[in-house]
GULOKE-118805 format. One record per residue (C-alpha): x, y, z; residue in one letter. Coordinates in steps of 0.25 Angstrom, whole numbers, plus 5000, padded with zeros to 4 digits. Example, Ala and Ser with C-alpha at 12.3 -4.5 7.8 and 13.67 -1.06 7.14 Angstrom:
504949825031A
505549965029S
END
This chain:
519652915450M
518952875462S
519253005470Q
518753085459N
517453005458K
517253025474E
517553175473V
516553185461K
515453115468E
515653205480K
515553325471G
514253275465L
513653235479G
513753375485I
512353415482F
511853285486E
512653265498K
512153395504Y
510753405497L
510053405510T
510553535513L
510253585499W
508853545500V
508753625514G
509353735509A
508453745497C
507353735504I
507753855513V
508053925500V
506653905495G
505853945507I
506654075508L
506554095494L
505054095496R
505254195508Q
506254295501I
505954295487L
504454245485P
504454295471I
505354185467I
504454055470P
503254145467K
503754155454T
504254015452L
502853965456S
502254045444K
502953935435F
502053815438E
501253735427Y
500253635433Y
500653655447N
502153615443V
503253715445S
504053735432I
505253785441P
505253665449V
505053575437A
506253635430I
507053615442L
506653465443I
507053445429W
508453485433L
508353385444M
507853275435I
508553295421Y
509853255425P
509353125430M
508553105417M
509753115410L
510352985415K
509052905411I
509052825398D
507852745394F
508452615392I
508552625408S
507152665410I
506652545401V
507652455411N
507052525423A
505652485420T
506152325420K
506452345434K
505052355441P
505352345455K
505852485458G
504552535451L
503652435459I
504452495473V
504052645468T
502652625464C
502252535475V
502952625485T
502452755479N
501052725476W
500552595486L
501352645498I
501752795498K
500452865497P
499852775509F
500952795518T
501052945516M
499552945519Y
499752855532A
501052935538I
500453065535S
499053035542A
499852985553L
500653115555F
499553215551F
498353145558Y
499053085570V
500453125574I
500353275570F
498853285573K
499153385584N
499853475574F
499053475562I
497553495561T
496653385555P
496353475541D
497953495540L
498353355543A
497353315531K
497953415522E
499453365526Y
499053225524L
498553255510A
499753315506G
500553205511A
499653115503V
499853195490L
501353175492L
501353025495G
500453005482A
501453075473A
502853015473P
503953075467C
504353105452T
505253215450A
506153215463M
506253065463V
507253085451F
508153175461V
508053065472W
508452955463S
509653035458H
510153055472L
510052915475T
510652875461K
509452805457G
509152745443D
508652875435P
507852785425A
507352695436Y
506852825444T
506152875431L
505452745429V
504952755443Q
504552895442V
503752875428A
503052765434V
502652855447N
502152955438D
501252865431L
500652815444I
500552955449I
499652985438L
498552885442I
498852855457A
499052995463F
497653045463A
497052915468P
497952895480I
497753045484V
496353035483G
496252895491F
497252945503L
496653075504L
495253035502G
495053135491V
494153095480G
494553195470D
496053225470V
496453315461I
497753285454V
498453385446P
498753295434W
499453405426S
500353425438T
500653275438L
500853265424I
501653385421L
502553345433S
502953215428T
503053275413V
504053385419L
504853305430F
504853165422V
504653175408V
505353305404I
506653275412P
506653135406L
506453175392A
507453285393L
508453185399G
508253095389Y
508553185377V
509753245383T
510253115387R
510053065372T
510653185366L
511853185375V
512253035373I
512053045358K
512853175356N
514053155367K
513853005371G
513452925383L
514852945391D
514653095389Y
513253105394F
513453015406Q
514853075412N
514753215407T
513353255403F
512653205415L
513653265425K
513353405420K
511953375428F
512653335441D
511953405454N
510853465444L
509753375450T
510053425465I
510153565460I
508753555454G
508253495467L
508753615476L
508153715466L
506753645466T
506853645481L
507053795482I
505953825473I
504953725479I
505153775493F
505153915488S
503653885484F
503353825497Q
504153905506G
502953975513D
502253855516T
503353785523I
503653915532L
502253925535N
502053785540N
503353735547P
502753645557L
501753575548H
502853565537I
503553475548L
502453395552L
502053365537I
503453335534A
503553225544V
502653115538P
503153165523L
504553125528T
504152985534L
503452945521Q
504552985514T
505552895521F
504552785522L
504252775507I
505652785504F
505952665514G
504852585507I
505252595492A
506752595495Y
506652475505G
505752405496W
506752425484A
507852375493K
507052235497L
506852225481W
508352245479K
508152355469L
509452435466P
509752565473H
509552655461N
508152605460I
507752585475A
508152735478A
507352805468P
506152705471A
506152755486G
506252905482M
505152905472I
504152865483G
504852935494A
504753075486S
503453145482N
503053215469F
502753345477F
502353425464E
501153335462L
500853335478A
500853485479V
500053505465A
498953415470V
498953465485S
498753605480I
497653555470S
496853475482L
497153565494F
497753705490G
499053765491L
498853795505Q
498453665510S
499053575520G
499153475509A
500053555500T
500853585512L
501053435515A
501553425500T
502553555501V
503053475514V
503253355505G
504153445496V
504953495509L
505253355515V
505453285503E
506853335498V
507653315511P
506953185514V
507153125500M
508653175501L
508753085515T
508152975507L
509152995496V
510252985506K
509652855512I
509552795499A
510952825494N
511452775508N
510752635507T
511152615492K
512052495498G
510752425502W
510452405486F
511152315476K
511352385463E
END
């Protein structure tokens, strides 16, 4: 019995075990696709609605839907009775993250890298970094939570609260940090993204769960039906990366050095924010399945919103937009590293 279980776990872990290599391969494939068959990303880019890529939205559904299946509404109600995890998430995301992103990026772009970047570009790169810092993750955090075996119901509550705060806090924070009085926030993009990446997958998951349990029973649902979706989340992630980097291939190839320079502060910021939230959760004695997603949601970014706002404010070819694209480039490998750290330190927490 234990031997079979061990083999089974190893089989299910193949994608996760080599996920960093798969991600690297997908980035290369996406960039090559842009160069060899540009008609494919060009065609896919036409399927957009309010700056949201419909093909990417479908793939994100593939990632999120299996996780939504595991959520029952009783567990969501119970999650709201444990406010400490929500406090860690909200304070880290909104009272710490935007300001540390500004400070770290300004230090590197204005001081450390001043001999490599013109003052105008430094301002634009800082603007892009601030947009990322003020847009904590919504959709992809479900993937990171899944990989760390986080509590899916509590993760959903964290994301829902985060989305509500974005609606009222994103524009004022970006405006304050950039010194811009008129920050144009594409509310249609923000609202549509929330509906597509949270509301619809949750509704589909709830309906499916209810119907399957009603017709086949809970045992069938947990031990047979859910297993049909094993590895679907990872496959959706890899296909999403191919599409994203097929869109951004030219930008990446045309700015190799600056991409590296932008990546440095973004990477440091990611580790810092994760360390703050994860360490705080440990001090508060939160269980690992709440602490890990709390760290991931702030460390990761709502890059769809950041890119859309950057294009609206500064244009497609601006340094700010390049910085938001670099945020996409560095996010997955860095977040996979944090997933590994979280999984390796699970013993620090009492369940």
